[in-house]
C-alpha positions, -999 to 999 in steps of 0.1 A, spaced: -219 518 -105 -228 483 -94 -254 479 -67 -240 476 -32 -208 495 -40 -217 531 -32 -198 553 -7 -223 544 20 -217 507 15 -180 511 17 -184 532 49 -205 504 64 -178 479 54 -152 501 71 -172 501 103 -174 463 101 -137 456 97 -123 486 116 -112 467 147 -94 440 127 -74 462 103 -48 490 106 -54 525 95 -21 526 76 0 557 77 10 581 49 44 597 42 42 633 28 72 642 6 80 659 -27 89 648 -62 121 669 -57 134 643 -32 133 618 -61 150 641 -86 117 649 -102 97 682 -103 88 696 -69 51 684 -68 35 674 -35 37 636 -32 21 613 -6 29 577 -2 2 555 13 21 529 33 -4 501 29 23 475 31 22 481 68 -13 466 69 -18 433 87 -3 405 65 18 430 45 -8 441 20 -42 457 14 -57 422 10 -65 420 47 -93 445 42 -112 424 17 -105 392 36 -121 404 68 -150 420 49 -157 385 34 -154 365 66 -174 390 88 -203 397 64 -209 362 49 -219 329 66 -189 307 70 -198 269 69 -182 243 90 -159 234 61 -143 268 65 -130 290 37 -110 284 5 -91 308 -16 -68 309 -46 -39 334 -45 -6 344 -59 3 349 -23 -10 381 -7 -47 372 -8 -39 338 6 -19 353 35 -48 377 42 -75 350 42 -53 327 63 -47 355 88 -84 365 90 -94 329 94 -69 324 122 -82 355 140 -118 344 137 -112 307 144 -122 295 109 -105 266 89 -88 278 57 -74 261 27 -53 281 2 -43 271 -33 -13 289 -48 6 285 -81 42 276 -84 52 312 -92 43 322 -56 73 333 -36 85 310 -8 82 341 15 45 343 8 38 305 10 56 304 43 35 332 57 3 315 47 13 284 65 24 304 96 -13 313 101 -23 277 103 -39 273 68 -36 242 47 -16 252 16 -17 234 -18 8 244 -45 -6 236 -79 -3 248 -115 20 274 -130 -3 305 -127 -30 320 -106 -57 307 -130 -46 271 -122 -49 277 -85 -83 293 -89 -97 263 -108 -84 240 -81 -100 261 -54 -134 261 -72 -133 223 -74 -125 221 -37 -153 244 -28 -178 224 -48 -166 191 -32 -165 203 4 -190 232 7 -162 256 19 -169 293 13 -149 306 -16 -132 340 -10 -122 355 -43 -91 376 -45 -108 404 -64 -140 395 -83 -164 396 -54 -185 424 -40 -173 419 -4 -137 420 -16 -143 452 -35 -160 468 -5 -131 459 18 -105 473 -6 -126 504 -10 -120 513 26 -85 524 16 -101 552 -4 -121 562 26 -89 566 46 -72 586 19 -101 611 18 -91 620 54 -53 616 51 -48 634 17 -79 656 12 -61 678 -13 -50 649 -36 -55 655 -73 -44 620 -85 -42 586 -69 -21 559 -86 -28 522 -78 -13 490 -91 -36 466 -110 -37 429 -109 -73 416 -109 -84 451 -101 -99 447 -66 -80 476 -50 -83 498 -80 -120 490 -84 -128 496 -47 -110 529 -45 -124 541 -78 -159 532 -65 -153 553 -34 -143 584 -54 -168 575 -83 -154 599 -108 -151 628 -84 -118 645 -75 -91 630 -73 -87 612 -106 -77 575 -102 -51 560 -124 -42 523 -127 -7 510 -133 1 476 -147 33 457 -156 37 456 -193 41 418 -190 6 415 -174 -17 441 -190 -50 426 -178 -70 459 -176 -53 475 -206 -64 445 -228 -99 446 -213 -104 482 -219 -92 478 -255 -116 449 -261 -145 464 -243 -147 434 -220 -125 413 -197 -103 391 -219 -73 368 -213 -40 387 -213 -3 378 -208 5 368 -172 42 372 -167 68 395 -155 86 402 -122 53 409 -104 35 377 -116 28 365 -81 6 396 -74 -3 414 -106 -8 387 -132 -42 369 -128 -46 367 -166 -80 383 -166 -93 414 -148 -124 411 -126 -159 412 -141 -172 433 -113 -146 460 -113 -145 463 -151 -175 486 -155 -161 507 -126 -128 511 -145 -146 520 -177 -165 548 -159 -142 560 -131 -106 552 -139 -89 580 -157 -64 559 -176 -41 528 -172 -3 531 -175 22 503 -183 56 499 -167 84 476 -175 101 452 -151 132 473 -151 111 503 -140 97 483 -111 132 471 -100 144 507 -101 114 518 -81 121 492 -54 157 503 -52 148 540 -50 122 534 -22 148 516 -2 176 541 -9 155 572 -3 131 561 24 143 528 37 110 513 25 109 476 14 81 466 -10 76 437 -33 75 442 -71 37 446 -72 39 471 -44 63 493 -63 45 493 -97 25 525 -91 56 543 -78 75 531 -109 50 550 -131 59 583 -115 96 577 -109 102 567 -145 80 595 -159 53 574 -174 31 598 -155 42 634 -153 23 655 -127 15 691 -135 31 718 -113 18 717 -78 -4 686 -86 -8 666 -53 -1 629 -62 -8 600 -40 8 566 -47 -4 535 -29 24 512 -19 2 482 -17 24 452 -7 55 445 12 59 407 13 94 407 -1 128 395 8 147 419 30 174 439 10 210 431 18 225 453 46 243 485 36 276 496 49 294 528 52 
């Protein structure tokens, strides 16, 4: 485990950010409600977090534990991290500049601007926006807030694991979507190889952690698919990678069609609206890429909800 990312460190981060974030609810149900075997199933409704995703945790941890210069903060994002940094900066009275790629959804770009941040749309992918943000930080002295590859970010995201320990103490397995790996790394650090097992889920079109594990080091991977604005950074984080090697049980791949079906099922069954990235972990169970054992208590983190509203239903 990397220094500064023990349970005690995550607990201190939780104390620091507690008054700025929501303790998001859980929904206890059963696989039987989805036409699967009747195993206990808990959905962690993290899309109800401030800004619509778990990213608010890491954003506040950064801004509250690091010195912010007069130039403010700068971040690169596919959308959700930028929304979170803009929101945290607004709450704390800090200037923010956010770089996003052209694949970012208009919904997310609009939300970033709604919190008063200066938004720059540049490049086709997250990696392009990240390079532009680094150049801006160098030129202005603004504090860079990385979406996933930064200790404070991992600490903030790890507080979700702390919450789950209280909300689902009997959990045997936790499934979490992977982009850069900040959430997966933070939660895996919290559990640190203890029960429950932690499993990552990636889109097949953006297998960042799968490729890294196969290579033994973070490497460039494809960065496409339906969830490209949240789960396709091209390369998994350097800080979370050793955590994944030690404490992530496995990584599953899901297809875009699986994710679309998962979004539709969440809406039809629970009236839950999530974005593609937020539905990826659910897709792994719904489409039987992960088959729980009888009576295995499974937790699925629904991590982001910055999506277009579904069309109204009638009848």
